[in-house]
matplotlib code that plots the C-alpha trace (Angstrom):
import matplotlib.pyplot as plt

x = [-16.3, -15.8, -16.1, -19.0, -21.4, -23.6, -26.2, -24.5, -21.1, -20.3, -16.5, -15.8, -17.3, -15.5, -17.9, -18.1, -15.5, -16.8, -16.8, -16.1, -13.1, -10.2, -10.0, -7.0, -6.7, -4.3, -3.1, -1.6, 0.4, 1.3, 3.5, 5.4, 9.0, 7.8, 5.1, 4.4, 2.2, 0.9, -0.8, -2.3, -4.2, -7.1, -8.3, -11.3, -9.5, -11.4, -11.9, -9.1, -7.8, -4.6, -6.3, -9.8, -11.0, -9.6, -12.1, -9.1, -6.0, -3.6, -0.5, 1.5, 2.4, 3.6, 5.2, 6.7, 8.0, 10.1, 10.8, 8.1, 8.4, 5.6, 4.5, 5.0, 3.6, 1.5, -0.4, 0.3, 1.7, 3.3, 0.6, 3.1, 5.9, 3.4, 2.1, 5.1, 6.7, 2.6, 3.2, 6.8, 5.5, 2.1, 4.6, 7.4, 4.3, 2.6, 5.6, 6.4, 2.6, 2.6, -0.7, -2.0, -4.3, -6.9, -8.1, -6.6, -7.4, -5.7, -4.7, -5.9, -3.2, -3.7, -6.9, -7.3, -9.0, -12.0, -13.3, -16.7, -19.2, -23.3, -26.0, -30.0, -32.6, -36.3, -39.0, -39.8, -43.2, -42.4, -42.5, -39.5, -36.4, -36.5, -34.2, -36.2, -35.9, -31.8, -31.9, -33.7, -31.7, -28.4, -29.8, -31.2, -27.2, -25.4, -27.9, -26.4, -22.9, -23.6, -21.2, -20.7, -17.2, -16.1, -16.8, -17.1, -14.3, -15.3, -18.6, -19.3, -21.6, -19.6, -22.7, -26.6, -28.6, -32.2, -34.0, -30.9, -29.1, -25.7, -22.9, -25.8, -24.1, -26.8, -30.1, -32.4, -35.4, -34.9, -37.8, -38.0, -39.1, -36.0, -33.3, -30.3, -27.0, -23.3, -22.2, -18.1, -17.5, -13.9, -14.2, -11.7, -11.8, -13.1, -10.3, -7.8, -9.5, -10.4, -6.5, -5.6, -7.8, -6.8, -3.3, -4.1, -6.9, -3.9, -1.6, -4.9, -5.8, -8.8, -9.8, -11.9, -12.1, -10.3, -9.4, -7.8, -4.1, -4.3, -7.3, -5.3, -1.9, -4.2, -5.6, -2.0, -0.5, -2.5, -3.3, -7.3, -6.9, -5.7, -8.5, -11.3, -10.0, -8.7, -5.8, -4.0, -1.9, 0.4, 1.6, 4.9, 5.6, 8.0, 5.8, 3.0, 2.3, -1.6, -3.4, -6.2, -8.0, -10.1, -12.2, -14.6, -13.3, -13.3, -12.1, -13.5, -11.3, -8.7, -6.6, -3.4, -0.8, 2.1, 4.9, 7.2, 10.6, 11.3, 10.9, 14.1, 15.9, 15.5, 16.4, 19.6, 20.7, 20.0, 21.5, 24.8, 24.6, 24.8, 23.0, 19.3, 20.6, 23.5, 21.5, 19.2, 21.9, 23.3, 20.0, 19.9, 23.5, 23.9, 20.5, 19.1, 15.5, 17.3, 20.9, 23.4, 27.0, 29.0, 27.6, 30.0, 33.2, 32.4, 33.0, 31.4, 32.0, 29.8, 29.7, 29.9, 27.1, 28.9, 30.0, 33.6, 36.5, 38.3, 35.6, 36.2, 34.1, 32.9, 33.3, 30.9, 29.8, 27.2, 25.3, 24.9, 23.0, 21.0, 20.3, 18.6, 16.9, 15.9, 14.4, 11.4, 10.8, 10.1, 7.7, 6.1, 5.3, 4.4, 2.0, 0.1, -0.2, -2.0, -4.2, -5.1, -5.5, -8.1, -9.6, -11.7, -10.5, -7.6, -9.6, -10.2, -6.3, -5.7, -1.6, -1.6, -0.4, 1.5, 4.2, 4.4, 5.6, 9.2, 10.0, 8.9, 12.7, 14.5, 16.6, 15.4, 12.0, 9.8, 11.3, 11.2, 7.7, 7.4, 8.6, 6.7, 2.7, 3.3, 2.0, 3.3, 4.8, 5.6, 6.9, 3.7, 4.5, 2.9, 0.9, -0.3, 0.4, 2.6, 5.0, 6.4, 9.8, 12.3, 12.5, 8.7, 8.0, 9.0, 6.9, 7.3, 4.5, 2.4, -0.4, -0.2, -0.5, -3.8, -5.0, -5.0, -7.0, -9.4, -11.9, -12.0, -13.7, -15.4, -18.6, -18.8, -19.6, -22.7, -23.1, -25.7, -26.7, -27.4, -25.3, -23.5, -25.7, -23.2, -21.9, -19.0, -15.4, -15.1, -17.5, -19.5, -21.4, -24.9, -24.1, -22.9, -25.5, -28.3, -25.7, -25.9, -29.6, -30.0, -28.3, -30.3, -33.7, -33.5]
y = [223.2, 219.7, 220.0, 216.7, 218.7, 220.8, 219.4, 221.2, 220.0, 223.6, 225.1, 227.4, 230.5, 234.3, 236.4, 239.9, 242.4, 245.4, 248.5, 250.4, 249.1, 247.6, 244.1, 241.7, 238.7, 235.6, 233.6, 230.6, 229.6, 226.2, 225.2, 222.8, 225.1, 227.2, 227.9, 231.3, 232.9, 236.2, 238.7, 242.1, 244.4, 245.8, 249.0, 250.6, 253.1, 255.7, 255.1, 256.0, 256.1, 253.3, 250.0, 250.8, 247.8, 247.5, 248.5, 248.6, 248.7, 246.0, 246.3, 243.7, 243.5, 239.5, 237.2, 233.8, 231.1, 228.2, 225.5, 223.1, 219.7, 217.2, 218.8, 217.2, 218.8, 221.2, 217.8, 216.9, 213.8, 213.8, 215.3, 214.5, 217.5, 219.8, 220.2, 220.8, 223.3, 225.2, 225.8, 227.0, 229.4, 230.8, 231.1, 232.7, 235.4, 235.7, 236.7, 239.2, 240.3, 240.4, 238.5, 234.8, 233.5, 231.1, 230.6, 231.3, 231.9, 229.1, 228.4, 225.3, 224.4, 220.4, 218.6, 218.9, 222.2, 222.5, 225.9, 225.0, 227.7, 227.2, 228.5, 229.3, 230.9, 231.8, 232.9, 236.8, 237.1, 240.3, 242.0, 243.8, 241.7, 242.2, 241.1, 238.0, 236.6, 237.2, 234.9, 232.3, 232.5, 231.9, 229.1, 227.5, 227.7, 226.9, 224.0, 222.8, 222.9, 221.1, 217.3, 215.0, 214.2, 218.0, 220.8, 224.2, 227.0, 229.9, 230.3, 233.6, 235.5, 236.3, 238.1, 238.3, 237.7, 238.8, 237.6, 236.1, 239.2, 238.5, 241.1, 242.4, 243.4, 244.7, 243.4, 244.8, 246.4, 245.7, 244.5, 241.1, 237.9, 235.6, 236.5, 234.4, 233.6, 232.8, 231.3, 231.0, 227.6, 226.8, 223.0, 220.8, 217.4, 216.4, 214.3, 217.2, 219.6, 217.6, 216.7, 220.2, 221.5, 218.3, 219.5, 223.0, 221.7, 219.1, 222.2, 224.1, 226.3, 226.0, 227.1, 230.3, 230.6, 228.1, 230.0, 228.6, 229.8, 231.0, 233.2, 234.6, 234.9, 237.2, 239.1, 240.3, 240.6, 242.3, 245.7, 247.1, 247.7, 244.0, 242.5, 245.2, 244.3, 240.4, 239.1, 236.1, 235.3, 232.4, 231.6, 229.4, 227.9, 225.3, 222.3, 223.8, 226.3, 227.4, 229.9, 232.4, 234.6, 237.3, 239.7, 242.5, 242.5, 239.2, 235.2, 233.6, 230.4, 228.7, 225.6, 224.0, 221.6, 219.8, 221.5, 224.0, 225.2, 222.2, 220.2, 222.0, 222.1, 218.2, 218.2, 219.5, 217.4, 214.2, 215.7, 216.5, 214.4, 216.3, 217.0, 218.8, 221.9, 222.2, 222.2, 224.5, 226.9, 226.6, 227.3, 230.3, 231.2, 230.2, 229.0, 230.9, 229.9, 232.2, 230.4, 232.7, 232.2, 233.1, 229.9, 227.4, 229.0, 229.5, 226.4, 225.9, 223.6, 220.9, 219.8, 215.9, 214.2, 211.6, 212.2, 211.4, 214.1, 212.9, 213.3, 216.4, 218.6, 218.2, 220.8, 221.2, 224.5, 227.1, 226.0, 222.6, 224.2, 226.3, 223.6, 221.3, 224.6, 225.4, 222.1, 222.1, 225.7, 225.5, 222.1, 224.1, 227.2, 225.2, 223.2, 226.5, 227.8, 224.5, 225.1, 228.2, 227.7, 224.6, 226.8, 228.7, 231.8, 232.5, 235.5, 237.3, 237.2, 238.8, 240.2, 240.2, 237.9, 238.4, 236.2, 235.8, 232.6, 232.3, 230.8, 233.5, 235.4, 232.9, 234.3, 235.2, 233.5, 236.8, 236.1, 232.9, 233.4, 236.2, 233.8, 230.3, 232.3, 234.8, 237.3, 240.6, 239.1, 241.0, 240.1, 240.8, 241.7, 241.8, 245.1, 247.3, 246.5, 248.0, 246.7, 243.1, 243.5, 243.8, 239.6, 238.9, 241.8, 239.4, 237.3, 234.6, 235.9, 236.6, 234.2, 235.1, 238.5, 237.5, 235.4, 238.7, 240.3, 238.1, 238.8, 242.4, 240.2, 237.5, 238.3, 238.6, 235.2, 233.4, 230.2, 227.9, 227.5, 231.0, 232.6, 235.6, 237.0, 238.7, 242.6, 243.5, 244.3, 248.1, 248.1, 251.6, 250.2, 249.6, 246.0, 246.4, 248.3, 245.5, 243.1, 244.7, 245.7, 241.9, 241.3, 243.8, 242.7, 239.4]
z = [86.7, 85.4, 81.4, 81.1, 83.5, 82.5, 80.0, 77.1, 78.4, 78.6, 79.6, 81.8, 80.4, 81.1, 82.9, 81.2, 82.4, 84.9, 82.8, 85.7, 87.6, 87.2, 87.2, 87.9, 85.2, 85.5, 82.5, 81.5, 78.2, 78.0, 75.3, 73.9, 74.5, 77.4, 80.3, 81.1, 83.8, 83.6, 86.3, 85.0, 85.7, 82.9, 83.6, 82.0, 79.1, 77.1, 73.5, 71.6, 68.0, 69.2, 69.6, 68.9, 69.4, 73.1, 75.9, 79.1, 79.5, 80.4, 82.8, 83.7, 87.5, 87.6, 84.9, 85.3, 82.9, 82.9, 80.1, 79.3, 80.0, 79.7, 76.4, 73.2, 69.8, 71.9, 73.7, 77.2, 77.1, 81.1, 84.0, 86.6, 84.6, 83.4, 86.9, 88.2, 85.6, 86.1, 89.6, 89.4, 86.1, 88.4, 91.8, 90.3, 88.8, 92.3, 93.7, 91.5, 91.7, 95.8, 95.1, 94.9, 92.1, 92.0, 88.3, 85.2, 81.7, 79.4, 76.1, 74.1, 70.9, 71.5, 70.5, 66.6, 66.8, 64.5, 62.4, 61.0, 59.6, 60.8, 58.8, 60.6, 59.4, 61.1, 59.3, 60.2, 58.3, 57.1, 60.4, 61.6, 63.1, 67.3, 70.3, 70.4, 66.9, 67.2, 70.2, 68.4, 65.4, 67.1, 69.4, 66.2, 64.1, 68.0, 68.2, 64.8, 65.8, 69.5, 69.4, 71.9, 70.8, 70.5, 72.7, 71.3, 72.7, 70.4, 68.4, 67.0, 64.7, 61.7, 59.9, 59.3, 56.4, 55.5, 52.3, 51.5, 51.2, 53.3, 55.1, 57.5, 60.8, 62.8, 61.8, 64.5, 63.7, 59.7, 58.0, 56.4, 56.0, 56.4, 58.7, 58.4, 60.5, 59.8, 63.0, 63.4, 65.5, 66.2, 68.7, 69.9, 71.0, 74.6, 76.0, 75.5, 77.2, 80.0, 80.3, 80.2, 83.0, 84.9, 85.0, 86.0, 88.7, 89.8, 90.7, 92.8, 90.8, 88.6, 84.4, 84.3, 80.6, 77.5, 74.6, 71.5, 70.8, 67.3, 68.4, 71.4, 69.0, 66.7, 69.4, 70.3, 67.2, 64.7, 64.4, 64.0, 60.2, 59.8, 61.6, 60.1, 55.7, 56.4, 57.7, 59.0, 62.0, 61.4, 65.1, 64.8, 68.6, 69.3, 69.1, 66.6, 64.0, 64.3, 61.8, 62.5, 60.1, 61.3, 59.3, 60.0, 63.5, 63.9, 64.2, 61.0, 61.1, 62.4, 62.6, 63.9, 62.1, 64.7, 63.6, 65.4, 65.9, 67.7, 64.6, 63.2, 66.2, 66.1, 62.4, 63.2, 66.2, 64.4, 60.9, 62.9, 65.5, 68.5, 71.4, 71.6, 73.4, 70.9, 67.9, 69.5, 70.4, 66.8, 65.1, 66.8, 66.4, 62.7, 61.5, 58.7, 56.4, 53.1, 51.3, 51.6, 49.2, 52.3, 54.1, 51.9, 53.1, 56.6, 59.1, 62.4, 64.8, 66.3, 69.9, 70.1, 71.2, 74.0, 77.4, 76.4, 76.8, 74.2, 71.5, 68.9, 68.0, 64.1, 61.9, 58.7, 57.2, 58.2, 54.5, 56.3, 59.3, 56.6, 54.4, 57.5, 58.5, 55.4, 54.1, 57.4, 57.4, 53.9, 54.6, 57.3, 55.4, 52.4, 54.9, 55.9, 52.0, 51.6, 54.4, 53.8, 50.2, 51.5, 53.8, 51.2, 53.3, 50.9, 49.3, 52.8, 53.9, 50.5, 50.6, 54.3, 56.8, 60.2, 61.2, 65.4, 67.9, 69.2, 66.3, 63.7, 65.3, 63.1, 60.6, 57.0, 57.7, 57.0, 53.5, 53.1, 54.2, 51.3, 48.6, 49.8, 51.0, 48.2, 50.8, 52.4, 55.6, 58.9, 62.4, 64.8, 68.4, 71.5, 71.5, 73.7, 77.0, 79.1, 81.6, 79.7, 80.8, 77.8, 77.6, 76.5, 74.4, 71.3, 69.3, 71.6, 74.2, 72.0, 73.0, 77.0, 76.1, 73.9, 76.3, 78.7, 75.9, 75.3, 78.6, 76.2, 73.7, 75.4, 74.9, 70.9, 71.6, 71.9, 72.7, 73.1, 76.8, 76.7, 78.3, 77.0, 73.8, 71.8, 70.1, 68.1, 68.4, 69.1, 72.2, 71.1, 68.0, 67.7, 67.9, 71.2, 72.8, 71.7, 72.9, 76.2, 76.5, 75.5, 78.5, 80.7, 79.5, 79.2]

ax = plt.figure().add_subplot(projection="3d")
ax.plot(x, y, z, "-o")
ax.set_aspect("equal")
plt.show()
């Protein structure tokens, strides 16, 4: 379906998951460092204390990942290169799963993600809130957010108000004069999404849904209490670092900055005049985000950049490597700190930050983040998924796993076109039942 096709410029929207039978979901994480395709079987699961928001258990039955080409800072720079890498990753996952796929859920890092909150109110005239009133107020908020130059990736009602009293989770059947809703809308620039869809289409696949990278990685790496009480997930990738803020079970803010692990590697390649792949290895083996007194004494050898066999490796103190790494890491963390501060969601994040993504594995990063962000920091790995090979259990695969989890929460969203009403996380809440009833009644 073309992004420009329907009247509200609708993106492909996911259909609700079948609640009684298992379902195969395939996802594609197109990153600056790697492209990952995962195929998983989602089975309905009974309510449980562990990850209570999840309605289905996830078993990965196929996975393929390739070194990324043609993606720079999360932006598609070369269609042909991305297309061929996508084909290879999908092919590997299909072979492992023993089935072919025709559509995928894809992540979005590019397109200058933007979070806005729209508020709408309608007059109730002292009557009780009915389902139709909810539809009206949600539609009113949704219509404010429609723009021709940007497409809506996610729109989530974050809270209702009655007569100015905020923080009402479920206003149905309550009495009041004015019903209000706050709607968190996450948008991206249309051309970036169009190019993303084009890459997938050229590999003879269709896009089933698009999910903002920060939303996906937050879904995978945060535990229930963090999502409920307020927490930020920071996904440090190769070309971009994304931030998502969750509170009361929902995504309330998202942002992305064009800095990531690959910038550390290129700084090293320039500073030590060595090849990119050698710089990457030096970063992983010797790089640290923390100063260490032993680093001045340790000498490491740096391979030369030329092809000439007579070129000798240079020898530098390890401290030089760490200084170059630290400068870029501190710049990135300070930028994130300022973005969180500017967003106005700093109080909601409180003291909790989860770092995830491939670049979060750098030695000493959690300690550096604790110091600069002045908060408690833990490294988040993808949670609650079986069948992942050991290599894919680390933070680098959070986005791909989050895309797998997303179909379970897709119906929280409400779109101006009226497709899909809403419920809240935890499919057993009154809110979810109300959403279900709305779906069946209209």
